[in-house]
Backbone bond lengths (Angstrom), bond angles and torsions (degrees), N, CA, C in turn:
res aa  C-N    CA-C-N  psi(-1)  N-CA   C-N-CA  omega(-1)  CA-C   N-CA-C  phi
1 M - - - 1.460 - - 1.526 109.75 -
2 S 1.330 116.38 137.24 1.456 120.05 -175.95 1.536 111.00 -79.18
3 I 1.302 115.75 149.65 1.449 122.56 176.92 1.522 109.50 -79.54
4 K 1.330 117.00 124.84 1.458 120.99 -176.97 1.523 113.98 -115.48
5 K 1.340 116.03 -9.21 1.458 121.39 177.93 1.522 108.01 -132.48
6 L 1.338 116.96 143.54 1.456 119.59 -176.45 1.533 112.35 -66.49
7 D 1.322 117.97 -28.96 1.461 120.17 176.74 1.519 111.75 -59.36
8 E 1.322 116.37 -27.65 1.461 121.22 -179.81 1.531 111.14 -67.12
9 L 1.333 117.05 -21.84 1.469 120.06 176.71 1.523 111.02 -61.61
10 L 1.332 116.18 -28.97 1.464 121.47 -176.50 1.521 112.68 -84.74
11 K 1.339 117.25 -5.67 1.466 121.16 -174.29 1.514 112.96 -116.20
12 V 1.333 116.10 10.47 1.460 120.11 -179.04 1.526 109.74 -69.33
13 D 1.336 115.57 140.50 1.471 121.13 175.58 1.522 107.51 -84.79
14 Y 1.331 115.82 94.82 1.464 120.38 -175.48 1.509 111.07 -71.43
15 K 1.341 114.58 139.94 1.459 119.77 177.24 1.524 110.24 -62.83
16 R 1.326 115.42 -39.68 1.458 121.60 172.93 1.526 108.88 -155.39
17 K 1.322 116.28 155.19 1.461 119.81 179.72 1.529 108.22 -74.22
18 M 1.318 116.37 120.19 1.458 121.64 -177.76 1.519 110.76 -80.14
19 K 1.317 116.37 144.71 1.458 121.10 179.81 1.525 110.16 -88.60
20 L 1.337 115.25 129.21 1.457 122.19 -175.76 1.522 110.27 -113.98
21 A 1.339 116.00 118.14 1.458 121.59 175.51 1.526 108.93 -86.91
22 V 1.330 116.42 119.77 1.468 122.10 -177.54 1.516 109.44 -106.53
23 V 1.320 116.55 115.26 1.458 121.28 -177.15 1.529 110.15 -89.55
24 A 1.344 115.98 126.06 1.463 122.92 -176.53 1.524 109.55 62.95
25 S 1.311 114.84 67.64 1.473 121.56 -170.14 1.521 113.84 -75.54
26 H 1.324 118.65 -7.90 1.469 121.68 -177.00 1.531 111.55 -79.57
27 D 1.317 115.59 62.26 1.459 124.06 -179.83 1.530 107.97 -135.38
28 E 1.316 116.75 118.96 1.466 121.43 -172.85 1.525 113.07 -56.87
29 K 1.340 117.16 -51.49 1.460 121.09 -176.01 1.520 112.29 -65.95
30 V 1.320 116.00 -38.68 1.462 119.87 177.09 1.521 110.32 -65.84
31 L 1.337 117.21 -44.04 1.459 120.90 179.27 1.531 111.51 -61.05
32 E 1.327 117.36 -39.34 1.461 120.22 178.30 1.529 111.17 -59.40
33 A 1.333 115.80 -45.66 1.455 120.28 -179.66 1.523 111.54 -67.04
34 I 1.325 116.03 -39.10 1.463 120.35 -178.85 1.524 111.29 -65.47
35 T 1.330 116.68 -45.29 1.459 118.84 -178.62 1.537 111.25 -65.20
36 E 1.311 117.29 -36.70 1.464 119.83 177.02 1.522 110.81 -67.63
37 A 1.349 116.28 -40.07 1.462 120.20 177.90 1.529 110.47 -61.97
38 S 1.320 116.51 -37.14 1.464 120.83 178.28 1.523 110.97 -66.74
39 K 1.337 116.59 -43.29 1.469 120.79 178.43 1.507 111.43 -59.64
40 L 1.340 116.52 -37.65 1.463 121.52 -177.20 1.528 112.66 -81.80
41 G 1.313 116.34 -0.94 1.467 119.76 179.49 1.505 114.40 76.60
42 I 1.341 115.90 19.74 1.467 121.34 -176.38 1.523 111.84 -82.08
43 A 1.329 116.00 -40.36 1.464 118.80 -176.67 1.526 109.83 -153.39
44 E 1.325 115.23 153.15 1.471 122.62 174.94 1.522 107.44 -107.28
45 P 1.326 118.11 109.52 1.465 120.39 -172.72 1.530 114.04 -77.58
46 I 1.317 115.24 144.39 1.458 123.43 164.91 1.521 105.52 -119.53
47 L 1.324 117.16 112.54 1.449 121.95 -173.63 1.525 110.43 -91.97
48 I 1.320 116.94 126.17 1.461 122.98 178.41 1.522 108.15 -121.38
49 G 1.320 117.37 120.45 1.449 119.28 -178.86 1.507 111.66 161.91
50 D 1.312 116.30 -158.18 1.461 121.97 178.87 1.531 107.65 -75.13
51 E 1.338 115.40 104.92 1.472 120.52 -173.71 1.530 111.01 -62.23
52 E 1.327 117.12 -41.47 1.469 120.56 -177.66 1.518 110.86 -63.14
53 K 1.341 117.26 -46.11 1.464 120.97 -179.72 1.531 110.86 -67.20
54 T 1.333 115.30 -39.13 1.469 119.75 -179.96 1.526 110.21 -61.40
55 K 1.334 117.10 -47.13 1.463 121.01 -179.44 1.531 111.95 -67.86
56 E 1.339 115.73 -33.92 1.466 119.66 178.17 1.530 110.72 -64.75
57 I 1.333 116.36 -44.22 1.470 120.39 177.10 1.534 109.88 -60.52
58 A 1.322 115.86 -44.11 1.466 120.82 -179.31 1.528 111.32 -60.70
59 R 1.326 116.19 -43.48 1.478 120.47 179.27 1.533 111.29 -63.00
60 E 1.318 116.02 -46.94 1.462 120.97 -178.22 1.525 112.48 -62.06
61 K 1.329 116.47 -33.93 1.466 120.92 -175.66 1.531 112.87 -101.47
62 G 1.334 115.96 2.74 1.462 119.18 177.76 1.516 114.06 70.13
63 M 1.309 116.61 29.01 1.464 120.99 179.12 1.534 110.29 -87.14
64 K 1.302 116.12 137.88 1.463 121.57 179.19 1.531 109.32 -96.04
65 I 1.333 116.10 102.70 1.478 119.14 -177.98 1.534 111.35 -121.91
66 E 1.349 116.45 13.43 1.474 119.74 -175.39 1.519 112.44 -60.25
67 E 1.317 117.79 -32.43 1.458 120.67 -175.31 1.527 112.87 -84.49
68 Y 1.337 117.10 -7.45 1.461 119.63 -178.03 1.518 110.97 -79.32
69 E 1.302 115.85 145.84 1.463 119.74 170.47 1.531 108.13 -74.08
70 I 1.328 115.75 128.51 1.455 120.81 179.21 1.526 109.53 -122.44
71 I 1.319 116.05 128.03 1.468 122.08 177.00 1.515 107.56 -109.26
72 D 1.316 116.46 114.20 1.462 121.03 -176.35 1.530 110.47 -78.44
73 E 1.331 116.51 111.94 1.461 121.29 177.12 1.531 108.08 -151.60
74 K 1.321 115.36 109.55 1.468 120.25 -176.61 1.521 112.35 -80.84
75 D 1.310 117.68 -27.01 1.450 122.10 -179.21 1.542 109.56 -73.55
76 L 1.333 117.02 123.11 1.459 120.54 -174.29 1.530 112.81 -66.82
77 I 1.319 115.91 -39.66 1.473 119.40 -179.84 1.529 110.03 -64.13
78 K 1.334 116.53 -42.80 1.466 120.23 179.32 1.532 110.60 -68.36
79 S 1.338 116.02 -36.01 1.468 119.99 177.32 1.523 111.29 -59.80
80 A 1.341 115.44 -44.35 1.454 120.95 178.74 1.520 110.53 -62.35
81 E 1.324 116.44 -42.70 1.465 121.07 179.49 1.520 110.57 -61.94
82 I 1.308 117.14 -45.41 1.469 121.04 179.43 1.525 110.35 -60.75
83 G 1.334 116.60 -46.20 1.459 120.31 -178.88 1.518 112.56 -60.32
84 V 1.323 115.62 -45.78 1.458 120.35 -179.09 1.528 110.61 -65.52
85 K 1.333 116.57 -40.85 1.463 119.40 -179.96 1.528 111.67 -66.86
86 L 1.340 117.48 -31.56 1.464 119.49 175.28 1.528 110.40 -60.52
87 V 1.330 116.20 -40.41 1.467 120.51 179.76 1.515 111.22 -73.03
88 S 1.336 116.74 -46.28 1.466 119.45 -176.29 1.535 112.11 -66.48
89 S 1.339 115.81 -25.18 1.476 119.58 178.98 1.523 112.24 -89.31
90 G 1.345 116.80 -7.33 1.456 120.60 179.28 1.517 115.34 91.20
91 R 1.326 117.35 2.66 1.470 120.11 178.76 1.515 112.13 -77.05
92 A 1.337 116.24 -22.40 1.465 121.67 174.57 1.522 108.95 -130.86
93 D 1.327 115.98 156.80 1.470 119.88 -174.99 1.524 113.44 -100.53
94 F 1.342 116.81 -28.40 1.464 120.40 175.72 1.505 108.65 -153.99
95 I 1.326 116.85 174.08 1.459 121.09 -169.42 1.524 109.99 -134.17
96 M 1.356 114.89 150.89 1.454 120.40 -178.29 1.525 110.56 -134.51
97 K 1.317 115.39 142.58 1.463 122.48 176.58 1.514 110.22 -83.75
98 G 1.340 115.72 127.48 1.446 121.32 172.61 1.516 109.23 -104.21
99 L 1.350 116.02 -127.43 1.462 121.06 -177.01 1.530 109.78 -87.29
100 V 1.313 115.48 66.79 1.459 121.82 -178.03 1.521 108.12 -145.98
101 D 1.336 116.79 146.48 1.461 119.98 178.36 1.521 110.21 -63.29
102 T 1.297 115.28 141.99 1.471 121.08 178.42 1.515 111.43 -56.48
103 S 1.320 117.55 -40.52 1.463 121.81 -177.71 1.526 111.60 -60.94
104 I 1.335 117.73 -36.88 1.458 121.32 179.41 1.517 110.43 -67.02
105 L 1.321 117.04 -45.05 1.464 120.64 -179.54 1.524 110.82 -64.91
106 L 1.336 117.35 -45.73 1.450 120.20 -176.21 1.539 111.45 -68.79
107 K 1.315 116.92 -32.11 1.472 119.59 176.23 1.526 110.17 -61.77
108 A 1.334 115.83 -40.74 1.462 119.55 177.18 1.525 111.04 -67.61
109 V 1.328 116.38 -42.59 1.475 121.06 179.23 1.523 110.84 -56.95
110 L 1.332 116.71 -38.08 1.466 121.88 -175.40 1.528 113.94 -91.33
111 N 1.329 117.49 6.80 1.465 120.26 178.09 1.521 110.89 -58.20
112 K 1.317 117.08 131.45 1.473 121.46 -173.94 1.530 113.15 -70.44
113 E 1.321 117.47 -26.82 1.461 120.33 -174.74 1.518 112.06 -87.04
114 W 1.324 117.87 -48.34 1.464 119.84 -173.48 1.525 113.39 -130.66
115 G 1.332 116.04 12.07 1.458 120.00 -177.32 1.512 114.05 -80.72
116 L 1.323 115.50 -164.22 1.466 122.08 -174.44 1.520 111.88 -116.06
117 R 1.329 116.84 20.74 1.459 119.53 -177.21 1.518 110.87 -69.08
118 T 1.324 115.26 151.19 1.468 123.48 175.69 1.517 107.45 -133.37
119 N 1.323 116.20 -172.22 1.474 119.49 175.87 1.521 111.64 -79.56
120 S 1.314 116.39 -4.16 1.454 120.19 -179.72 1.520 110.59 -84.29
121 L 1.315 116.15 -171.31 1.461 124.08 -179.39 1.529 108.28 -117.74
122 L 1.313 117.16 135.21 1.457 118.71 174.90 1.520 108.77 -68.23
123 S 1.319 116.34 130.15 1.469 119.36 177.32 1.514 109.44 -148.05
124 H 1.320 115.08 154.26 1.447 122.30 -175.08 1.524 110.06 -98.62
125 V 1.318 116.06 131.89 1.471 120.85 175.35 1.520 107.21 -119.37
126 M 1.312 115.91 117.89 1.466 121.16 177.64 1.519 107.85 -106.23
127 I 1.315 115.90 131.01 1.468 120.61 179.26 1.518 108.18 -107.40
128 Y 1.322 115.47 129.33 1.465 120.79 -178.62 1.515 111.39 -119.25
129 E 1.311 114.63 137.65 1.457 121.83 168.67 1.527 106.49 -105.08
130 V 1.320 115.65 112.04 1.468 121.95 -176.38 1.534 107.97 -109.75
131 P 1.334 117.96 128.02 1.461 120.51 -177.16 1.534 114.04 -53.76
132 S 1.319 117.52 -31.28 1.460 121.23 -175.17 1.546 113.88 -91.21
133 Y 1.335 117.03 2.66 1.475 120.21 -178.10 1.518 108.20 -119.47
134 D 1.325 116.64 143.39 1.467 119.69 -170.47 1.527 114.57 -86.57
135 K 1.304 118.05 5.04 1.454 121.04 177.05 1.525 109.06 -156.63
136 L 1.330 116.75 176.10 1.454 120.93 -178.71 1.528 110.62 -74.21
137 L 1.338 115.37 146.43 1.465 122.07 175.17 1.511 109.18 -108.80
138 Y 1.319 116.45 133.70 1.461 122.28 179.25 1.522 107.91 -107.73
139 L 1.321 116.08 109.20 1.462 121.55 -176.31 1.518 109.62 -101.52
140 T 1.352 115.67 128.05 1.454 119.73 -178.12 1.522 110.55 -152.89
141 D 1.334 122.64 133.13 1.439 124.65 4.90 1.524 107.11 -123.50
142 G 1.315 115.89 109.52 1.469 119.46 -179.00 1.504 113.43 -100.97
143 G 1.344 117.34 14.40 1.463 118.55 -175.03 1.511 117.10 -136.43
144 M 1.339 118.40 -13.84 1.469 118.97 -173.54 1.522 112.68 -123.37
145 N 1.313 116.37 -59.48 1.478 121.66 -171.21 1.541 110.34 -92.69
146 L 1.307 115.71 124.20 1.467 120.50 -173.47 1.525 112.57 -71.86
147 Y 1.337 116.17 -60.22 1.458 121.04 -177.49 1.540 107.66 -135.94
148 P 1.330 117.92 75.50 1.450 120.75 -174.95 1.528 112.76 -64.52
149 N 1.338 115.18 141.51 1.465 119.75 175.49 1.531 108.55 -86.95
150 L 1.314 116.05 -175.74 1.471 119.91 -175.63 1.516 112.21 -59.31
151 D 1.334 117.07 -46.90 1.470 119.65 179.64 1.511 111.40 -61.46
152 D 1.325 116.66 -40.55 1.469 120.61 176.88 1.522 110.91 -59.49
153 K 1.331 116.23 -43.20 1.459 120.69 -177.20 1.529 111.11 -64.52
154 V 1.319 116.69 -35.40 1.470 119.49 176.15 1.521 109.91 -59.47
155 R 1.322 116.46 -46.62 1.455 120.50 -177.87 1.540 111.78 -71.50
156 I 1.323 117.07 -33.26 1.450 120.69 175.54 1.520 110.33 -63.64
157 I 1.334 116.73 -42.74 1.464 120.95 176.81 1.531 109.88 -61.52
158 E 1.330 116.60 -45.90 1.465 120.23 -178.33 1.525 111.38 -61.67
159 N 1.324 117.32 -37.39 1.471 120.17 176.23 1.526 111.13 -65.07
160 S 1.324 116.74 -41.29 1.471 120.04 -179.30 1.525 110.93 -67.95
161 I 1.312 116.75 -34.11 1.471 120.65 178.32 1.545 109.91 -62.13
162 K 1.330 116.77 -40.82 1.465 120.36 178.73 1.523 110.99 -59.55
163 V 1.337 116.99 -39.76 1.440 121.04 179.33 1.528 110.51 -67.03
164 A 1.320 115.69 -48.53 1.477 120.46 -179.01 1.528 111.52 -61.77
165 K 1.323 116.94 -40.37 1.473 120.92 179.99 1.543 109.93 -67.57
166 A 1.341 116.31 -38.72 1.461 119.47 178.97 1.526 111.84 -61.44
167 L 1.335 115.92 -28.45 1.475 121.21 178.99 1.523 111.89 -91.63
168 G 1.325 116.55 13.49 1.456 120.91 170.74 1.509 116.52 91.42
169 N 1.313 119.16 10.08 1.465 121.20 178.90 1.525 110.16 -80.69
170 E 1.333 116.26 109.34 1.455 119.89 177.49 1.532 110.77 -75.00
171 R 1.332 116.46 -31.87 1.444 122.71 175.06 1.525 108.18 -114.04
172 V 1.320 116.49 133.94 1.460 121.46 -179.37 1.528 108.95 -126.05
173 N 1.319 116.73 115.33 1.463 122.41 179.79 1.524 109.61 -95.50
174 V 1.335 115.99 116.77 1.459 121.06 -177.38 1.519 109.27 -107.92
175 A 1.344 115.92 118.92 1.467 121.06 178.31 1.528 107.75 -102.84
176 C 1.342 116.10 121.85 1.458 121.81 177.56 1.524 108.07 -89.09
177 L 1.302 116.53 105.77 1.462 121.08 -171.56 1.520 113.74 -78.88
178 A 1.307 114.68 147.01 1.457 123.50 175.14 1.523 106.66 -158.57
179 A 1.322 116.78 179.74 1.461 120.35 179.77 1.520 112.31 -88.20
180 K 1.329 116.87 -11.47 1.474 121.58 -178.60 1.514 109.35 -137.77
181 E 1.342 114.33 160.48 1.459 119.70 178.98 1.525 112.34 -95.34
182 K 1.305 115.82 -14.48 1.467 120.44 178.74 1.513 110.56 -103.56
183 V 1.321 114.94 146.16 1.474 119.10 -179.79 1.526 109.27 -67.91
184 N 1.313 115.28 127.73 1.455 122.97 177.44 1.531 107.58 -122.31
185 P 1.331 118.00 119.97 1.468 120.43 -177.00 1.523 113.24 -60.17
186 K 1.324 117.38 -16.60 1.468 119.95 178.77 1.533 112.37 -91.15
187 M 1.340 115.83 -4.14 1.474 120.23 -179.20 1.521 109.07 -121.10
188 Q 1.336 115.10 101.92 1.462 120.67 -174.24 1.538 111.58 -60.09
189 A 1.325 116.96 -32.97 1.462 119.89 -179.57 1.524 111.47 -58.63
190 T 1.322 117.04 -38.42 1.466 120.19 -179.98 1.526 111.28 -71.62
191 I 1.316 116.34 -37.49 1.470 120.52 178.21 1.515 110.98 -63.69
192 D 1.327 116.01 -48.46 1.471 120.62 179.70 1.522 111.09 -63.41
193 A 1.319 117.27 -41.35 1.458 120.61 -179.07 1.523 111.36 -61.33
194 A 1.319 116.34 -43.21 1.470 120.48 178.72 1.534 110.62 -63.99
195 E 1.329 116.32 -37.19 1.466 119.82 179.22 1.529 110.93 -69.45
196 L 1.307 116.74 -38.24 1.459 120.44 177.88 1.539 111.19 -65.46
197 K 1.324 115.74 -39.21 1.461 119.68 175.47 1.531 111.06 -63.00
198 K 1.311 116.71 -40.93 1.467 121.31 177.65 1.524 110.52 -62.47
199 M 1.315 116.69 -42.10 1.473 120.63 178.43 1.521 110.44 -61.56
200 Y 1.336 116.11 -40.34 1.461 119.73 176.42 1.526 110.80 -60.93
201 E 1.322 116.04 -46.37 1.464 120.39 -178.17 1.529 111.35 -64.47
202 E 1.315 117.08 -24.66 1.461 121.18 178.74 1.519 112.30 -90.79
203 G 1.332 116.87 4.03 1.462 121.11 174.30 1.511 116.46 86.98
204 H 1.353 116.04 21.87 1.468 117.66 -177.85 1.528 112.47 -68.79
205 F 1.333 116.84 -40.40 1.468 120.30 -175.31 1.532 110.78 -89.37
206 E 1.324 115.50 159.40 1.454 119.69 -173.05 1.536 112.35 -68.50
207 E 1.313 115.10 165.52 1.463 121.90 -177.57 1.530 110.14 -59.96
208 G 1.316 115.71 139.99 1.459 121.27 178.39 1.511 113.69 91.33
209 V 1.331 117.32 -2.44 1.461 122.20 -179.38 1.533 109.64 -105.37
210 I 1.318 116.78 131.08 1.459 121.88 175.95 1.531 107.87 -120.18
211 V 1.310 116.54 126.49 1.464 121.70 179.51 1.518 108.33 -117.65
212 D 1.336 117.10 126.92 1.459 120.66 -178.72 1.521 109.70 -141.69
213 G 1.318 113.77 155.96 1.470 120.58 179.34 1.518 109.35 155.25
214 P 1.311 117.18 176.09 1.456 125.65 1.96 1.525 112.06 -73.93
215 M 1.310 115.27 150.01 1.460 120.08 174.81 1.529 109.72 -151.64
216 A 1.324 114.13 148.66 1.463 119.93 177.17 1.521 109.37 -77.35
217 L 1.304 116.28 162.32 1.459 121.52 -176.16 1.526 112.18 -56.53
218 D 1.330 117.91 -43.03 1.470 119.86 -177.47 1.523 112.36 -60.37
219 L 1.332 116.16 -36.89 1.459 119.97 -179.95 1.520 112.00 -71.13
220 A 1.320 116.05 -29.00 1.458 120.50 -178.89 1.520 112.17 -72.42
221 I 1.344 117.01 -30.95 1.474 119.79 -171.99 1.514 114.35 -118.50
222 S 1.336 117.77 -3.97 1.470 119.94 -177.14 1.530 111.02 -129.69
223 K 1.333 115.76 111.59 1.473 119.83 176.28 1.519 110.97 -64.20
224 K 1.330 116.15 -36.84 1.462 120.62 179.16 1.522 111.36 -60.96
225 S 1.321 116.64 -44.62 1.455 120.70 179.11 1.530 110.24 -62.47
226 A 1.331 117.28 -41.25 1.459 121.10 179.21 1.534 110.84 -63.98
227 E 1.333 116.87 -39.45 1.466 120.76 179.09 1.528 111.03 -65.67
228 I 1.316 116.40 -44.89 1.462 121.01 -179.06 1.521 110.81 -61.68
229 K 1.324 116.80 -40.56 1.459 121.74 -176.75 1.542 113.11 -87.74
230 G 1.342 115.67 -3.16 1.455 119.56 179.63 1.515 113.61 66.62
231 Y 1.334 116.16 30.29 1.464 120.98 -178.49 1.516 110.02 -88.12
232 K 1.322 116.12 123.19 1.453 121.52 -177.02 1.538 110.81 -102.08
233 S 1.306 115.73 121.06 1.470 121.17 176.00 1.520 107.71 -163.10
234 Q 1.314 116.33 141.58 1.454 119.80 -179.91 1.542 112.34 -71.35
235 I 1.326 117.45 -9.98 1.461 119.41 178.28 1.529 113.02 -116.26
236 A 1.329 117.79 4.46 1.473 120.38 -179.54 1.526 110.81 -57.31
237 G 1.330 116.33 129.81 1.451 121.59 -179.35 1.509 115.12 72.93
238 D 1.325 117.31 5.91 1.472 121.60 -175.10 1.530 111.62 -137.48
239 A 1.327 117.32 31.68 1.467 120.08 -177.45 1.519 111.23 -70.76
240 D 1.321 114.79 144.73 1.467 121.64 169.28 1.520 108.94 -100.63
241 V 1.329 115.41 -54.33 1.462 121.77 -178.69 1.525 109.70 -100.68
242 L 1.325 116.02 129.96 1.460 121.76 171.92 1.516 107.52 -105.38
243 L 1.330 116.94 105.99 1.456 121.92 176.76 1.510 109.18 -87.91
244 V 1.331 116.69 117.62 1.457 120.43 -179.25 1.525 110.47 -97.86
245 P 1.338 117.82 146.81 1.467 120.41 -177.75 1.518 114.56 -79.67
246 T 1.341 117.20 -21.08 1.459 120.94 -179.55 1.527 109.94 -143.03
247 I 1.306 114.78 160.32 1.462 119.95 179.77 1.513 111.20 -65.47
248 E 1.326 117.52 -31.29 1.470 119.83 179.85 1.518 111.69 -63.32
249 M 1.339 116.70 -43.67 1.449 119.18 179.46 1.527 110.20 -64.36
250 G 1.317 116.63 -43.55 1.467 119.98 179.65 1.504 112.44 -63.23
251 N 1.323 116.32 -43.94 1.450 121.40 179.17 1.529 111.10 -62.46
252 G 1.339 115.77 -42.82 1.450 120.52 -179.35 1.518 113.28 -66.71
253 I 1.337 116.79 -44.34 1.458 119.92 177.68 1.529 110.79 -62.96
254 G 1.321 115.11 -45.21 1.470 119.87 -177.58 1.523 112.12 -61.33
255 K 1.312 117.06 -48.21 1.464 120.05 -178.58 1.534 111.20 -68.87
256 S 1.324 116.86 -31.07 1.473 120.07 175.86 1.518 111.06 -64.72
257 I 1.326 115.29 -41.91 1.475 119.36 177.61 1.525 110.53 -62.40
258 T 1.337 116.08 -42.96 1.458 120.55 -177.73 1.519 112.89 -68.32
259 Y 1.322 116.77 -48.18 1.467 119.74 -169.73 1.529 114.03 -95.96
260 F 1.319 118.79 -28.60 1.457 120.93 177.95 1.522 112.49 -94.66
261 A 1.326 116.26 -42.23 1.459 120.72 -174.57 1.523 113.38 -97.06
262 K 1.365 116.78 -0.71 1.458 122.01 178.37 1.536 111.26 58.04
263 G 1.320 115.85 38.48 1.452 119.61 -179.57 1.522 112.66 -78.07
264 K 1.325 115.78 149.01 1.469 121.63 171.99 1.522 108.21 -91.48
265 S 1.337 116.16 158.86 1.466 117.00 -175.91 1.523 112.94 -150.32
266 A 1.334 113.47 160.01 1.464 122.60 170.80 1.521 105.68 -144.81
267 G 1.329 116.39 146.54 1.466 118.72 -177.40 1.516 112.37 -135.29
268 I 1.325 114.91 154.50 1.464 120.95 -179.45 1.521 109.02 -152.55
269 I 1.329 116.36 148.71 1.460 120.91 172.02 1.527 108.02 -103.27
270 M 1.313 115.85 127.49 1.451 122.69 -179.49 1.516 110.19 -113.01
271 G 1.318 116.00 169.19 1.459 121.59 177.32 1.517 113.10 106.25
272 A 1.333 117.95 -10.83 1.457 121.83 173.83 1.538 108.50 -94.79
273 K 1.321 116.56 -177.59 1.454 119.74 179.79 1.522 112.15 -70.79
274 A 1.330 116.10 -15.35 1.464 121.04 179.06 1.523 107.70 -147.92
275 P 1.326 117.50 155.35 1.472 120.41 177.77 1.530 111.78 -62.57
276 I 1.329 116.06 147.41 1.452 122.22 178.40 1.521 108.22 -119.45
277 V 1.333 116.56 117.97 1.464 121.08 177.16 1.520 106.58 -88.67
278 L 1.320 115.00 107.82 1.455 120.85 -176.79 1.515 108.91 -123.42
279 V 1.321 115.58 95.46 1.450 120.99 -174.88 1.522 111.00 -99.92
280 S 1.311 114.91 156.20 1.466 121.80 178.30 1.528 110.03 -88.37
281 R 1.325 116.18 151.99 1.468 119.69 175.03 1.527 110.96 -59.33
282 A 1.349 115.98 -28.10 1.460 119.88 -178.00 1.523 113.13 -82.63
283 D 1.316 117.64 -10.66 1.456 121.03 -179.75 1.524 110.66 -65.04
284 T 1.303 116.67 144.73 1.467 121.17 178.75 1.533 110.42 -71.83
285 Y 1.305 115.25 161.81 1.465 121.78 172.89 1.530 109.84 -54.38
286 E 1.311 115.39 -43.25 1.472 121.62 -179.44 1.512 110.54 -60.23
287 S 1.331 117.63 -45.16 1.452 122.08 -179.72 1.527 111.28 -64.07
288 K 1.325 116.57 -39.64 1.466 120.93 177.89 1.516 110.58 -63.05
289 L 1.337 116.67 -43.46 1.468 121.23 179.70 1.526 110.64 -64.39
290 Y 1.320 116.89 -44.51 1.464 120.66 176.94 1.535 110.85 -59.62
291 S 1.317 116.64 -39.85 1.476 120.68 -177.60 1.522 111.06 -67.06
292 I 1.331 116.79 -38.37 1.464 119.72 176.08 1.527 110.00 -63.76
293 A 1.336 115.79 -45.05 1.471 119.94 178.31 1.522 111.06 -61.22
294 L 1.325 116.71 -39.81 1.463 120.90 178.31 1.511 110.99 -61.71
295 G 1.347 116.12 -44.84 1.463 119.87 178.61 1.506 112.12 -61.76
296 S 1.328 116.79 -38.41 1.463 120.92 179.47 1.529 111.78 -66.98
297 I 1.324 116.18 -41.94 1.471 120.30 179.18 1.521 110.33 -63.59
298 I 1.325 116.79 -44.31 1.468 120.34 -179.93 1.527 110.34 -64.34
299 S 1.329 116.66 -42.00 1.464 120.65 177.99 1.522 110.85 -59.91
300 N 1.315 116.16 -46.31 1.456 119.84 177.87 1.528 111.10 -59.73
301 H 1.319 116.24 -39.98 1.472 121.03 -178.34 1.519 111.35 -69.68
302 L 1.323 117.27 -42.68 1.474 121.55 -176.57 1.534 111.68 -71.74
303 F 1.337 116.36 -34.33 1.451 119.78 -172.37 1.517 113.82 -107.84
304 K 1.345 115.97 17.73 1.468 118.66 -177.56 1.542 110.36 -71.86
């Protein structure tokens, strides 16, 4: 059965508790989410960072971290290297960003010698629970790729499919968003969307996946809008994945869901050898916890 509410991420019967390498663990909000994830049996943390600061935060907030493995490393670049090597060597199953710049962590992830790079493309998948929608929405990519070309979009879709499948979706409806439903040679988003639909029709994507577009956001999520406009598509009003053509569109849709629609969220970076939990300082405790749970579910699914 597919997961339709983010709270369900916290109630999954995990095959085994996945080990989570936390880079720069001396961050109060991250530590709060990690300790709760550990209590719920979601993940077993390995903390990498300033041990003294990490323990001080734990003492002040009453967090029990005595049983966690802690690797004392104050240098952020070295912390990132240690975290990535734990995953690449199999000692950890996925990795999370703490109090460290995203660029430092991703540089380590992409290291050619000991990193987590693959032939795929790193892309961000944000999952939203919106009160007015009857299932989870997978938004991609509003956080990593600025202006993806057609080949990039293929790999971004493939990464999002892995996330949706890990959450139990046997069928995945991918809507390729644009401002118009008809191909316009002056609008690259419509051209790429039509090509992606053609690739789907030719059997490029795995079984159970439907890719359609170009279509505007309203047609992707509202059957009523599609009926009024006479738009015919087997996924109209029933999209799972919203593929955006640019980071601006993804960022705008995502923040609109969060701040206007009061949506809950979880996020993950895919395309590496293991999921990367990369949360924003502005993300809520709840969102951080959901993101850890999401990373654990995907890890269990990928490495089963």
